C-alpha positions as CSV (number, residue, x, y, z in Angstrom):
1,M,29.0,60.6,-58.9
2,T,26.7,57.9,-60.1
3,A,23.0,58.5,-59.5
4,R,21.6,55.4,-57.7
5,T,18.9,54.5,-55.1
6,L,19.5,52.4,-52.0
7,Q,18.5,48.8,-52.3
8,G,15.1,48.0,-50.7
9,F,13.7,51.5,-51.4
10,M,11.0,51.8,-54.1
11,E,10.9,54.6,-56.7
12,L,8.2,54.7,-59.4
13,L,7.8,56.3,-62.7
14,P,4.9,58.9,-62.9
15,E,2.4,56.5,-64.5
16,E,3.1,54.0,-61.8
17,Q,3.0,56.5,-59.0
18,I,-0.4,57.7,-60.2
19,V,-1.7,54.1,-59.7
20,M,-0.1,53.9,-56.3
21,E,-1.7,57.2,-55.2
22,K,-5.1,56.0,-56.5
23,M,-4.8,52.8,-54.5
24,K,-3.9,54.8,-51.3
25,A,-6.9,57.1,-52.0
26,V,-9.3,54.1,-52.4
27,I,-8.0,52.5,-49.2
28,A,-8.3,55.7,-47.2
29,H,-11.8,56.4,-48.6
30,T,-12.9,52.9,-47.7
31,Y,-11.5,53.2,-44.2
32,E,-13.4,56.4,-43.6
33,L,-16.5,54.8,-45.0
34,F,-16.4,52.5,-42.0
35,G,-15.9,55.4,-39.6
36,F,-12.1,55.2,-39.1
37,A,-10.4,58.6,-38.4
38,P,-7.0,59.4,-40.0
39,L,-3.9,59.4,-37.7
40,D,-0.4,60.4,-38.5
41,T,2.4,59.5,-36.0
42,P,6.1,60.6,-36.4
43,V,8.5,58.5,-38.4
44,L,11.0,59.1,-35.7
45,E,10.4,58.1,-32.1
46,L,12.4,57.7,-29.0
47,A,14.3,54.4,-29.3
48,E,13.0,53.3,-25.9
49,V,9.4,53.6,-27.1
50,L,9.9,51.6,-30.3
51,L,12.0,49.0,-28.6
52,S,9.4,48.6,-25.8
53,K,7.5,45.8,-27.7
54,S,10.3,44.5,-29.9
55,G,12.5,41.5,-29.6
56,G,14.4,38.9,-31.6
57,D,14.7,39.8,-35.3
58,T,12.6,42.9,-35.0
59,E,15.1,44.6,-32.7
60,K,17.9,43.8,-35.2
61,Q,15.9,45.4,-38.0
62,I,15.2,48.7,-36.3
63,Y,17.1,51.7,-37.7
64,E,18.5,53.3,-34.5
65,F,20.8,56.3,-34.1
66,K,21.8,59.0,-31.7
67,K,21.4,62.8,-32.1
68,G,23.1,64.6,-29.3
69,D,22.1,62.8,-26.1
70,T,18.9,61.4,-27.5
71,N,18.5,57.8,-28.8
72,L,16.2,57.8,-31.8
73,A,14.7,55.1,-34.0
74,M,12.6,55.0,-37.2
75,R,9.2,53.2,-36.8
76,F,9.3,49.6,-38.0
77,D,5.4,49.3,-37.9
78,L,2.4,51.5,-37.1
79,T,1.2,49.4,-34.1
80,V,3.8,50.5,-31.5
81,P,3.3,54.2,-32.3
82,L,-0.4,53.6,-32.0
83,A,0.1,52.0,-28.6
84,K,2.1,55.0,-27.4
85,Y,-0.5,57.4,-28.9
86,V,-3.4,55.7,-27.0
87,A,-1.4,55.7,-23.8
88,L,-0.6,59.4,-24.2
89,Y,-3.9,60.7,-25.3
90,N,-6.5,58.2,-23.9
91,N,-8.1,60.9,-21.7
92,N,-8.7,63.0,-24.9
93,L,-10.0,60.1,-27.0
94,T,-13.6,58.8,-27.4
95,F,-13.8,55.1,-27.2
96,P,-14.3,52.9,-29.1
97,F,-11.5,54.6,-31.0
98,K,-11.3,53.8,-34.7
99,R,-8.2,55.0,-36.5
100,Y,-6.5,54.4,-39.7
101,Q,-3.0,55.2,-40.8
102,I,-1.3,55.0,-44.1
103,G,2.4,55.6,-43.8
104,K,5.9,54.4,-44.5
105,V,7.8,52.2,-42.1
106,Y,11.4,51.1,-42.0
107,R,13.1,47.8,-41.5
108,G,16.8,47.1,-41.9
109,E,16.5,43.7,-43.4
110,R,18.2,42.1,-46.4
111,P,16.5,43.4,-49.5
112,Q,15.1,40.7,-51.7
113,K,12.1,40.1,-54.0
114,G,9.0,41.2,-52.1
115,R,10.9,42.7,-49.2
116,F,11.7,46.3,-48.8
117,R,13.5,48.5,-46.2
118,E,11.0,51.3,-46.7
119,F,7.4,50.5,-47.4
120,Y,3.8,51.7,-47.0
121,Q,1.5,50.0,-44.5
122,C,-2.2,50.7,-44.4
123,D,-3.5,50.0,-41.0
124,I,-6.9,50.1,-39.2
125,D,-7.5,49.4,-35.5
126,I,-10.6,49.6,-33.3
127,I,-9.7,50.0,-29.6
128,D,-11.9,50.2,-26.5
129,R,-11.6,50.4,-22.8
130,D,-11.7,47.1,-20.9
131,E,-13.8,45.2,-23.4
132,L,-14.3,45.3,-27.2
133,N,-17.5,44.0,-28.8
134,I,-16.8,40.9,-31.0
135,V,-18.9,42.3,-33.8
136,Y,-15.9,44.6,-34.6
137,D,-14.0,41.5,-35.6
138,A,-16.6,41.0,-38.3
139,E,-16.4,44.7,-39.3
140,V,-12.7,44.3,-39.9
141,L,-13.6,41.4,-42.3
142,A,-16.0,43.7,-44.1
143,V,-13.3,46.4,-44.4
144,I,-10.9,44.0,-46.1
145,Y,-13.6,42.7,-48.4
146,T,-14.7,46.2,-49.4
147,V,-11.1,47.5,-50.0
148,F,-10.1,44.6,-52.2
149,N,-13.3,44.8,-54.2
150,K,-13.0,48.6,-54.7
151,L,-9.4,48.1,-55.8
152,E,-10.6,45.6,-58.4
153,L,-8.0,43.1,-57.4
154,P,-7.9,39.4,-58.4
155,A,-10.2,36.9,-56.7
156,F,-9.4,36.6,-53.1
157,K,-10.3,34.8,-49.9
158,I,-10.0,35.9,-46.3
159,Y,-9.0,33.1,-44.0
160,L,-9.8,33.4,-40.4
161,N,-9.3,31.5,-37.2
162,N,-9.6,32.1,-33.4
163,R,-6.5,31.4,-31.4
164,K,-8.7,30.5,-28.4
165,L,-9.8,27.4,-30.3
166,L,-6.2,26.1,-30.6
167,S,-5.3,27.2,-27.1
168,G,-8.3,25.4,-25.7
169,F,-7.6,22.3,-27.7
170,L,-4.0,22.2,-26.4
171,E,-5.4,22.6,-22.9
172,S,-7.7,19.6,-23.5
173,L,-4.6,17.6,-24.4
174,D,-2.8,18.7,-21.2
175,I,0.0,20.5,-23.1
176,A,-1.1,24.1,-22.4
177,D,2.4,24.9,-21.1
178,K,3.7,24.6,-24.7
179,T,1.0,26.8,-26.2
180,V,3.2,29.8,-27.3
181,D,5.8,27.5,-29.0
182,V,3.1,25.4,-30.6
183,L,1.2,28.4,-32.0
184,R,4.5,29.6,-33.6
185,L,5.0,26.3,-35.2
186,V,1.5,26.0,-36.5
187,D,1.9,29.5,-38.1
188,K,4.6,28.1,-40.4
189,I,3.0,24.7,-41.2
190,K,2.2,25.7,-44.8
191,K,5.9,26.4,-45.4
192,I,7.3,23.1,-44.1
193,P,6.5,19.4,-44.7
194,E,4.2,17.6,-42.2
195,E,7.1,15.3,-41.2
196,A,9.2,18.4,-40.3
197,F,6.3,19.9,-38.3
198,L,5.8,16.7,-36.3
199,A,9.6,16.5,-35.7
200,E,9.7,20.1,-34.4
201,L,6.7,19.2,-32.1
202,A,8.7,16.2,-30.8
203,D,11.7,18.5,-30.2
204,L,9.4,20.4,-27.8
205,G,9.0,17.3,-25.8
206,L,5.4,16.6,-26.9
207,P,4.3,12.9,-27.2
208,E,3.7,11.5,-30.6
209,D,0.0,10.6,-30.1
210,K,-0.9,14.2,-29.1
211,N,1.2,15.7,-31.9
212,K,-0.9,13.6,-34.4
213,K,-4.1,14.8,-32.8
214,L,-2.9,18.4,-33.2
215,L,-2.1,17.9,-36.8
216,E,-5.5,16.3,-37.5
217,F,-7.1,19.2,-35.8
218,I,-5.5,22.0,-37.8
219,K,-6.1,20.0,-41.0
220,I,-9.9,20.0,-40.6
221,K,-11.3,21.1,-44.0
222,G,-14.8,21.8,-45.4
223,S,-17.2,24.7,-45.7
224,N,-17.5,27.0,-42.7
225,D,-20.6,25.3,-41.5
226,E,-19.0,21.9,-41.9
227,I,-15.9,23.0,-39.9
228,I,-18.0,24.5,-37.1
229,A,-20.0,21.2,-36.9
230,K,-16.8,19.2,-36.6
231,L,-15.5,21.6,-33.9
232,E,-18.8,21.2,-32.0
233,D,-18.6,17.4,-32.4
234,F,-15.3,17.3,-30.3
235,K,-17.5,18.3,-27.3
236,I,-14.4,19.9,-25.6
237,Q,-15.6,21.4,-22.4
238,N,-12.9,23.9,-22.1
239,G,-13.6,27.6,-21.5
240,N,-11.1,28.9,-24.0
241,Y,-12.2,26.5,-26.7
242,Q,-15.9,27.2,-26.2
243,N,-15.3,31.0,-26.2
244,G,-13.3,30.7,-29.4
245,L,-16.0,28.6,-31.0
246,S,-18.7,31.0,-30.0
247,E,-16.7,34.0,-31.3
248,I,-15.9,32.5,-34.7
249,K,-19.6,31.7,-35.2
250,I,-20.6,35.3,-34.3
251,V,-17.9,36.8,-36.5
252,I,-18.9,34.8,-39.6
253,A,-22.6,35.4,-39.1
254,Q,-22.1,39.2,-38.6
255,A,-19.7,39.4,-41.6
256,I,-22.5,38.0,-43.8
257,N,-24.9,40.5,-42.2
258,L,-22.4,43.2,-43.2
259,G,-22.7,42.2,-46.9
260,I,-19.7,39.9,-47.3
261,N,-20.1,37.2,-49.9
262,P,-19.7,33.9,-47.9
263,Q,-17.4,32.5,-50.6
264,N,-14.8,35.2,-49.7
265,I,-14.4,34.0,-46.1
266,Q,-13.0,30.6,-45.0
267,I,-12.2,29.2,-41.6
268,D,-8.6,27.8,-41.6
269,L,-7.5,26.3,-38.3
270,S,-3.8,26.5,-39.3
271,I,-4.0,30.4,-39.3
272,T,-2.5,31.6,-36.0
273,R,-0.4,34.6,-36.8
274,G,3.1,34.2,-35.2
275,L,3.0,37.3,-33.0
276,D,2.3,36.5,-29.4
277,Y,0.0,39.5,-28.7
278,Y,-2.9,38.1,-30.8
279,T,-5.5,36.5,-28.5
280,G,-8.6,35.8,-30.5
281,T,-9.7,36.3,-34.1
282,V,-6.8,36.2,-36.7
283,Y,-7.0,37.0,-40.4
284,E,-4.9,36.3,-43.5
285,T,-5.9,37.2,-47.1
286,F,-4.7,35.4,-50.2
287,F,-5.4,35.7,-53.9
288,D,-7.0,32.5,-55.2
289,E,-4.8,32.3,-58.3
290,Y,-1.6,33.8,-56.9
291,P,-0.8,32.0,-53.6
292,Q,2.8,32.8,-54.2
293,F,2.1,36.4,-53.2
294,G,1.6,35.2,-49.6
295,S,-0.8,37.0,-47.3
296,V,-1.6,40.4,-48.7
297,C,-3.6,41.6,-45.6
298,S,-3.4,40.2,-42.1
299,G,-4.1,41.0,-38.5
300,G,-6.3,40.1,-35.6
301,R,-7.5,40.8,-32.1
302,Y,-5.4,41.5,-29.1
303,D,-6.2,41.9,-25.4
304,N,-4.2,45.0,-24.4
305,L,-2.6,47.4,-26.8
306,S,-0.8,49.7,-24.4
307,S,0.2,47.3,-21.6
308,V,3.9,48.4,-21.9
309,F,2.9,52.0,-21.2
310,M,0.1,51.8,-18.6
311,D,-2.0,49.5,-16.5
312,K,-5.3,50.3,-18.1
313,K,-6.7,47.7,-20.4
314,F,-7.2,48.6,-24.1
315,P,-8.3,45.6,-26.2
316,G,-8.4,46.0,-29.9
317,V,-8.7,44.4,-33.3
318,G,-6.9,45.5,-36.5
319,I,-5.4,44.6,-39.8
320,S,-2.6,45.9,-42.1
321,I,-2.1,45.9,-45.8
322,G,1.5,46.0,-46.9
323,L,0.8,48.3,-49.9
324,T,4.3,48.6,-51.3
325,R,4.8,44.8,-51.4
326,L,1.3,44.3,-52.8
327,F,1.9,47.0,-55.5
328,D,5.2,45.4,-56.5
329,Q,3.7,41.9,-56.9
330,L,0.7,43.2,-58.9
331,R,3.0,45.2,-61.1
332,A,5.4,42.2,-61.7
333,N,2.4,40.1,-62.8
334,N,0.9,42.8,-65.0
335,L,-2.2,43.0,-62.8
336,L,-2.3,46.8,-62.6
337,K,-4.2,49.2,-64.9
338,I,-1.3,51.6,-65.7
339,A,-2.2,54.4,-68.0
340,G,-0.3,57.6,-68.8
341,P,2.2,59.5,-66.8
342,T,-0.2,62.3,-66.0
343,P,-3.3,62.8,-63.9
344,I,-4.8,65.3,-66.3
345,K,-8.0,64.5,-68.2
346,V,-7.6,67.3,-70.8
347,L,-4.6,68.8,-72.7
348,I,-5.1,72.1,-74.4
349,I,-3.0,72.9,-77.5
350,T,-3.0,75.8,-79.9
351,Q,-2.3,76.0,-83.6
352,N,-0.8,79.5,-83.1
353,P,1.3,80.9,-80.2
354,D,-0.9,84.0,-80.3
355,F,-3.8,81.9,-78.9
356,A,-2.0,81.0,-75.7
357,D,-4.0,83.4,-73.5
358,K,-7.3,81.7,-74.7
359,A,-5.8,78.3,-73.8
360,I,-4.7,79.5,-70.4
361,T,-8.1,81.0,-69.7
362,L,-9.8,77.8,-70.7
363,S,-7.6,75.7,-68.4
364,G,-8.7,77.9,-65.5
365,K,-12.4,77.4,-66.3
366,L,-12.0,73.7,-66.7
367,R,-10.2,73.4,-63.3
368,Q,-12.9,75.5,-61.7
369,S,-15.3,72.8,-63.0
370,D,-13.2,70.2,-61.3
371,I,-11.6,68.9,-64.5
372,A,-7.9,68.3,-64.4
373,A,-6.4,70.2,-67.3
374,D,-3.1,71.4,-68.6
375,V,-1.8,73.6,-71.5
376,M,1.0,72.7,-73.8
377,L,3.1,75.9,-73.6
378,R,6.1,74.8,-75.5
379,D,6.6,76.7,-78.7
380,C,6.9,73.9,-81.2
381,K,5.2,72.6,-84.3
382,F,1.6,71.3,-84.1
383,K,2.8,67.8,-84.9
384,K,5.1,67.8,-81.9
385,K,2.3,68.8,-79.7
386,M,0.2,65.9,-80.9
387,E,3.1,63.5,-80.3
388,Y,3.3,64.8,-76.7
389,A,-0.4,64.3,-76.2
390,N,-0.1,60.7,-77.4
391,K,3.0,60.0,-75.2
392,I,1.2,61.1,-72.0
393,K,-1.9,59.2,-73.0
394,V,-4.3,62.0,-72.1
395,P,-8.0,61.0,-72.6
396,Y,-9.0,64.3,-74.2
397,L,-7.4,67.0,-76.3
398,V,-8.8,70.5,-76.8
399,I,-7.5,72.2,-80.0
400,I,-7.7,76.0,-80.4
401,G,-7.2,77.3,-83.9
402,E,-8.3,80.3,-86.0
403,D,-11.8,79.0,-86.5
404,E,-12.3,78.2,-82.8
405,V,-11.1,81.7,-81.9
406,A,-13.3,83.4,-84.5
407,N,-16.4,81.4,-83.4
408,S,-15.7,81.2,-79.6
409,T,-15.7,77.4,-79.8
410,Y,-13.3,74.6,-79.0
411,T,-12.5,71.4,-80.9
412,L,-12.6,68.4,-78.5
413,K,-10.8,65.2,-79.6
414,N,-11.4,61.9,-77.8
415,M,-7.9,60.4,-77.9
416,L,-9.2,56.9,-77.5
417,S,-11.9,56.8,-80.3
418,G,-10.4,59.6,-82.4
419,E,-13.9,61.3,-82.5
420,Q,-13.8,65.2,-82.8
421,K,-16.5,67.7,-81.8
422,T,-16.7,71.4,-82.1
423,L,-18.4,72.8,-78.9
424,N,-19.1,75.9,-76.9
425,L,-17.7,76.2,-73.4
426,N,-20.7,74.7,-71.5
427,D,-21.1,71.8,-73.9
428,L,-17.4,71.2,-73.8
429,I,-17.4,70.9,-70.0
430,Q,-20.5,68.6,-70.1
431,E,-18.9,66.3,-72.7
432,I,-15.7,65.9,-70.8
433,K,-17.6,65.1,-67.6
434,K,-19.7,62.3,-69.2
């Protein structure tokens, strides 16, 4: 049998997996910094639950199977399981409910560059009963900003819009009945020529003059203040439009209050997010110098998370980072700091097999001091042990020889600078921890 992995499933070498785990840890820590509690929902759900909010291509991509008399499916995102969770446990939850989940999801789509059948999503959502304060939309911006800065990723910008603005604008043009179709078209305007966009609008039965006004509207550019001024200049007396304008002004102002550099957020009226359940603020995040990556973090506000499962209203706002896809693109462009294939900080080696007990004892003391350490136990020549240390790119090497045993000391070698020091146990620990 030939060993092989299914297409669309990522497997990493140890040095790559270490970086992936560090990225997950940074994301989780940042989410908790903002008060989000961890949640873990099952990979497998009843098929009827996962299919409750699906349709079109999504339904075709779900992995579905039968076990006994039960129809099962593998989760294709983390949002539908969250909706089920809130419906099931809302009486036990304290609202506003802030949760994060980092987990694998599964989609049976054709594998290609940047697309996987199994991949990590890193989601946050803030959910409340009946109404959700608009300031939380700004907090989500702050989370994105903080995560991407902590991950030390390339320069980025978070683009935002409010779907109420475009809905209200369409209502002012008396074409509100086409809102859903138009929003889906606007969502893909960056991927098609303007002529094709106008042609598709015409296919919807919309008049040419209104189509051109729509195109001019979504192409408004400038600083955030300039765009807001232009939106105000339209003087559109439409409830939806005015609510959207008010909300986007609040979100930007509060985002700056939360410490976001204004240069990292930009209003873009062509951002709509194609999913119908978004009702207000929407976000997409792009790297300035790598637009070919596409949006690396997206999301928005929705009116009712659990409408399929219950009559109670649970509005929310959330975002998702597609971590597997992001990691793959960063790796392909040499934008990751990949070190050695080990998480240890210190490797202990001996010049004589008889000193193994001293090495093992030292490893225990280092670990008790929260220093990741390991012992080279293979019985081989000292040269081979040094070659191993170089291969795993360990930062520090502790050498135990006859002099060290006689004097109750240790030789510490900095593998990057080549500097060596002879130290007692306490000084050794302090030096490694610097």
